[in-house]
N, C-alpha and C positions, 0 to 999 in steps of 0.2 A: 502493498501499500503504499510506503514512502516513499516509493522506487518511481509509481505513475506520480506521486506528489510534486519531485522533483522535477521528472520528467514534464509535467504541465508547469513549474516555474522557471524553468530555464527556455523552452521555447515562450512562450510570454515574454521574458525576458529581451529574446531574438527577435521577434517580433515589435516590439515596443522600439529597441535601438534602430532594426531597420528603418520603421515609419520615422522615426526623426533625423538619423544621418542620411539614408539614401536622396533626401530631395538637396541636401545640403552637396554632396559628394558629386550630383549630376549639374548642379550650379556652380559646381568650382569646375567640373569637364568645360561647359559652357563658355566660363570665362575667360577661355582663350579662340576664343571665335571671333573673327573680323568682322564679320554681317551683324550687321543691326538687327536683325532678323534672329528669331533664338531658334526658329527651324531649317533654316539653310546656313550647311556648313560652308563659307566659304575657303574653297578648298586651296585657288590660289597664292592668299594673304594669309591661312592661317597655320597653325597655329602661332598668337601673337602675341605679345605683352600691352595691347595697345587701352586698352580697359583698366588696368594699372597706375599705366604710365598717365592716364586721365588720372585717376583716383589720389595718386600722391601731388598733383599738380594743381586740384581742387582745393583752395582753401577755404571754403566752407565745412567743408567735409575734414579736414584738418583741423580745421579751430571746435569742431563738432568733438571729433575724439580726443582732441589735448584736454576738453570742458570736461569728459568723461573720464579720462586717467587722471584726472587732476587730482592730490590726494588733499584734504581738509586740516 
């Protein structure tokens, strides 16, 4: 009986982590796409770091990140 319960708990944890982390991993993979459309992979220019370059050079996002990381 304990084995059934432990298999159930392990499978629930596995499905829960998959539910949380699969969307994050898929977004990370698509972040290297040069196309503005998510469904179209620009094979001529991808993979690229274009979106990460834009993120680093956006002052408003950097200011918001700094405010979030600042300790009191």
